[in-house]
C-alpha positions in Angstrom: 0.0 0.0 0.0 1.4 3.4 -0.9 2.4 5.2 2.3 2.9 8.8 1.1 0.4 9.9 3.8 2.6 8.6 6.6 4.5 10.9 8.8 2.1 13.7 8.1 -0.4 15.5 10.2 -3.9 15.6 8.7 -4.9 19.2 8.2 -8.6 20.1 8.7 -9.9 23.0 6.6 -13.2 24.6 7.5 -16.3 22.4 6.9 -19.3 24.5 7.4 -22.7 22.8 7.7 -26.2 24.1 7.3 -28.3 24.0 10.5 -31.8 25.0 11.5 -30.6 27.9 13.7 -28.5 31.0 12.9 -25.0 31.9 13.8 -21.5 31.6 12.4 -20.3 35.3 12.5 -17.3 34.4 14.7 -16.5 31.4 12.5 -16.6 33.7 9.4 -14.2 36.1 11.2 -11.8 33.2 12.1 -11.8 32.1 8.5 -10.9 35.6 7.3 -14.1 36.2 5.3 -14.5 39.9 4.3 -18.1 40.4 5.6 -18.7 38.1 8.7 -22.4 37.4 9.2 -24.8 35.2 11.1 -26.5 32.7 8.7 -27.7 29.2 8.7 -24.1 27.9 8.6 -23.3 28.3 12.3 -21.3 25.0 12.7 -17.9 23.7 11.5 -17.7 19.9 11.6 -14.1 18.9 12.3 -12.6 15.6 11.0 -16.2 14.4 10.3 -17.1 11.0 8.8 -20.8 11.7 9.8 -23.4 12.9 7.3 -25.6 15.7 8.3 -29.3 15.1 8.5 -31.0 18.3 7.1 -34.5 19.0 5.8 -33.1 19.9 2.4 -29.7 18.3 1.9 -27.2 20.2 -0.2 -25.5 17.1 -1.5 -24.6 13.5 -0.7 -21.5 14.4 1.2 -23.1 17.1 3.5 -21.3 17.0 6.8 -18.3 14.9 5.6 -14.9 16.6 6.0 -12.4 17.1 3.2 -8.9 17.0 4.7 -5.3 17.6 3.5 -2.6 15.0 4.1 0.7 15.7 2.5 -0.1 16.7 -1.1 -3.5 15.0 -1.1 -6.9 16.4 -0.5 -9.6 13.8 0.1 -12.6 12.9 2.4 -11.5 12.1 5.9 -13.5 8.9 5.8 -11.8 7.7 2.7 -8.4 8.4 4.2 -9.1 6.3 7.2 -10.3 3.4 5.1 -7.0 3.4 3.1 -4.8 2.8 6.2 -6.9 2.4 9.3 -4.1 0.9 11.5 -1.8 3.8 10.8 -4.4 6.5 11.4 -6.3 4.9 14.3 -4.0 2.3 15.8 -4.3 -1.5 16.1 -6.4 -1.5 19.3 -8.9 0.9 18.0 -9.3 -0.9 14.7 -9.7 -4.2 16.4 -12.7 -2.8 18.3 -14.2 -0.3 15.9 -12.8 -1.0 12.4 -11.9 2.1 10.3 -14.4 4.3 12.2 -13.0 7.0 14.4 -16.3 6.9 16.5 -16.0 10.6 17.3 -17.3 13.9 15.9 -16.0 17.3 17.0 -17.6 20.6 16.0 -17.3 24.4 16.4 -20.8 25.8 17.4 -21.3 29.6 17.0 -25.0 30.4 17.8 -26.3 33.9 17.5 -29.6 32.7 19.0 -30.6 30.1 21.6 -30.8 26.7 20.0 -34.1 24.7 20.0 -34.8 22.7 23.1 -33.8 19.2 22.1 -32.7 15.8 23.3 -30.6 13.0 21.8 -30.8 9.2 22.3 -28.4 7.2 24.3 -26.2 4.7 22.5 -28.2 1.8 24.0 -31.5 3.3 22.7 -30.0 4.0 19.3 -28.7 0.5 19.0 -32.0 -1.1 20.1 -34.5 1.1 18.3 -32.7 3.3 15.6 -30.4 0.8 13.9 -27.4 3.1 14.8 -24.2 2.0 16.6 -24.0 5.5 18.3 -26.3 7.7 20.2 -25.4 11.3 20.9 -23.9 11.9 24.2 -22.0 15.2 23.8 -19.9 17.7 25.7 -19.3 21.4 25.5 -16.0 23.2 26.0 -16.6 26.9 26.0 -14.0 28.9 24.0 -15.5 32.4 24.0 -18.8 34.3 24.6 -20.1 37.2 22.5 -19.5 40.4 24.4 -23.0 41.7 23.6 -24.5 38.8 25.5 -24.8 39.8 29.2 -25.5 36.4 30.6 -24.1 33.5 28.5 -25.6 30.2 29.6 -26.7 26.7 28.7 -29.7 24.6 29.6 -28.8 21.1 30.9 -31.5 18.7 32.3 -35.0 19.5 33.7 -34.6 21.2 37.0 -38.4 20.7 37.5 -39.3 17.7 35.4 -42.9 17.5 34.1 -44.8 14.2 34.0 -44.8 12.4 30.7 -48.3 13.5 30.0 -47.6 17.1 30.8 -44.4 17.1 28.6 -46.4 15.7 25.7 -49.0 18.3 26.1 -46.5 21.2 26.3 -44.8 19.9 23.1 -48.0 19.4 21.2 -49.2 22.9 22.2 -45.7 24.4 21.8 -46.1 26.1 25.2 -42.5 27.3 25.1 -42.9 29.3 28.3 -43.9 26.2 30.2 -41.0 24.1 28.6 -38.5 26.8 29.5 -39.8 26.9 33.1 -38.7 23.3 33.5 -35.0 24.4 33.2 -32.7 26.6 35.2 -30.1 28.3 33.0 -26.5 27.5 33.8 -24.1 30.4 33.6 -20.9 29.6 31.6 -17.6 31.3 30.8 -14.6 30.5 28.6 -12.8 27.4 29.8 -15.9 25.7 31.2 -16.6 22.1 30.2 -19.8 20.1 30.6 -21.0 16.6 29.5 -24.5 16.3 28.3 -25.5 12.6 28.5 -27.8 11.0 26.0 -31.4 11.4 27.1 -30.9 14.7 28.9 -32.9 17.6 27.5 -30.8 20.7 26.8 -30.2 23.8 24.7 -27.2 26.0 24.0 -27.7 29.7 24.8 -27.1 32.6 22.4 -23.6 33.8 22.0 -21.8 30.8 23.5 -18.9 29.9 21.1 -17.8 26.4 21.9 -16.3 23.1 20.8 -18.7 20.2 20.9 -17.4 16.7 21.3 -19.9 14.0 20.7 -20.7 10.5 19.5 -20.7 10.5 15.7 -24.4 10.7 14.8 -26.9 13.5 13.9 -29.8 11.9 15.8 -31.9 14.6 17.5 -35.4 15.2 18.8 -36.2 18.9 18.6 -39.2 19.5 20.8 -39.3 23.2 20.0 -40.4 23.8 16.5 -39.5 27.4 15.7 -36.4 29.5 16.2 -35.2 32.6 14.5 -38.2 32.7 12.2 -37.5 29.2 10.8 -40.2 26.5 11.4 -39.0 23.0 11.5 -40.7 20.6 9.1 -42.1 17.4 10.6 -39.1 15.4 9.4 -36.7 17.5 11.5 -38.7 17.2 14.8 -39.0 13.6 15.8 -36.7 11.6 13.5 -39.8 10.6 11.5 -41.0 8.4 14.3 -43.6 10.5 16.1 -43.7 12.2 19.5 -45.0 9.2 21.6 -42.0 7.1 20.4 -39.6 10.0 21.2 -40.9 10.6 24.7 -39.1 7.4 25.7 -35.8 9.1 24.9 -36.2 11.8 27.6 -34.4 11.5 31.0 -37.1 13.1 33.2 -35.2 12.7 36.4 -34.4 16.0 38.2 -31.2 17.9 37.3 -30.9 20.6 39.9 -27.8 22.8 40.0 -25.9 20.6 42.5 -26.4 17.5 40.3 -25.3 19.4 37.2 -22.1 20.5 39.0 -21.4 17.0 40.3 -22.3 14.9 37.3 -22.0 17.2 34.2 -19.4 19.8 35.0 -15.8 18.8 34.2 -13.2 20.9 36.0 -9.6 20.4 34.8 -7.5 17.8 36.7 -3.7 17.9 36.3 -2.7 14.8 34.3 1.1 15.3 33.8 3.9 17.7 33.2 5.0 18.1 29.6 8.1 19.9 30.5 9.3 22.5 33.1 6.7 25.1 31.9 4.1 23.0 30.1 1.4 20.6 31.3 -1.6 18.5 30.3 -5.0 18.4 32.1 -7.8 15.9 31.9 -11.2 17.4 31.2 -13.3 14.4 30.4 -12.4 10.9 31.3 -14.2 7.5 31.8 -15.7 8.7 35.0 -17.9 11.1 33.0 -18.6 9.0 29.8 -17.1 6.1 27.9 -17.8 7.8 24.6 -14.7 10.0 24.3 -11.8 11.6 26.2 -10.9 15.3 26.3 -7.6 16.8 27.5 -6.1 20.3 27.4 -2.4 21.0 27.0 -0.8 24.3 28.0 2.5 24.7 26.0 4.9 27.4 27.2 8.2 26.0 25.9 9.2 23.7 23.1 8.3 20.1 23.7 8.3 16.7 21.9 5.1 14.7 22.0 4.3 11.1 21.1 0.8 10.3 20.1 -1.4 8.8 22.8 -3.8 7.4 20.1 -5.7 9.1 17.3 -6.5 12.6 18.3 -8.3 15.7 16.9 -6.5 18.8 18.1 -7.9 22.4 18.3 -5.7 25.4 19.0 -7.8 27.4 21.4 -5.3 30.0 22.4 -2.1 31.5 21.1 -0.1 30.0 18.2 2.5 27.2 17.7 4.6 25.4 15.2 4.2 21.6 14.9 6.9 19.6 13.1 6.8 16.0 12.1 9.3 14.0 10.1 7.9 15.3 6.8 6.6 18.8 7.3 6.3 21.8 9.6 3.0 23.7 10.1 2.2 27.0 11.8 -1.1 27.0 13.7 -3.0 29.9 15.3 -6.2 30.0 17.5 -9.1 28.3 15.7 -6.9 25.9 13.6 -7.5 22.2 13.7 -5.5 19.1 12.8 -5.6 15.3 13.3 -2.7 13.4 14.8 -2.5 9.8 13.4 -1.9 7.1 16.0 1.1 5.8 14.0 3.0 9.1 14.0 6.3 8.5 15.8 6.6 12.0 17.4 6.0 15.6 16.9 7.8 18.7 18.1 5.6 21.6 19.3 7.0 25.1 19.7 4.7 27.8 21.1 4.9 31.5 20.0 5.1 32.4 22.9 2.4 30.2 24.5 -0.3 27.9 23.1 -3.3 26.0 24.4 -4.4 22.8 22.7 -7.7 21.0 23.2 -7.2 17.3 22.5 -10.2 15.1 21.6 -9.8 11.3 21.7 -12.2 8.5 20.6 -13.5 5.9 23.0 -11.0 3.4 24.3 
């Protein structure tokens, strides 16, 4: 098998995806577009092998990432299929095949998202013919300065009965649905896990990295946002509300539970050098679906891969050198580290923070 792709990082150009809500002005700005604006392209799907489910698809590859590896530009999914053991590692391939089992996104909403819920992996496997549900996590990168109280909604603080929930959704009593939640204030650096089954919404102006199981399965139980009314096909996965009510976790999620079970404060993992370190943000104690770490680089270091990894530069800039090439990255840039890469040298300018997203063990 030709191995021209070996010893290279995989570069991840922007991969904007249409969504039912508006946003994307900060993403436009990061991409250097001349007139940044909020549109229906508020998301960037990073290293995606997952097709987007949209009411009006723009094409058969919607959601799939085109990537650059060496001199080649190709779909990320095709690249993995060509040499899965190099890119993903023997242990991962033995368990999952040539499937990364991970999807990472930038989300940049200008309005609050629809109230929604996603199935757990167990529910998706049993009833939806999908290997993955959609447990997800948020790592807040920034908040829009014009938003005075950036927040998210995570779990019903005051759960309704099943009958009351169905009635609220059918009547679209948004005030009553919203009253079931307490907003959770967030700031840059905060990280939260949203388990499958937990109703939630992202507040306006919260720019974040979303780490999730690789599916686009969603029940949107609020039908209109920003003047756009969801068609029936985009509400209940074409299965009806009674079926989808079984997805909801209607146990109480008061603030103490959110902080104990969903919040993910950093925990020091190891030193990377005299002035650099790596923290665990999300480990197996929170979810088996993925792992997330953050590295603070303040002096040149050499790193060896800890498995396949999607990396996002969240602060500062750095140079990353492999055996074949040297790349300069700034905040907002993304790349994929193959499991087979022997080592990489990271030089910050003068400091850099890297968010590292790993697939399940």
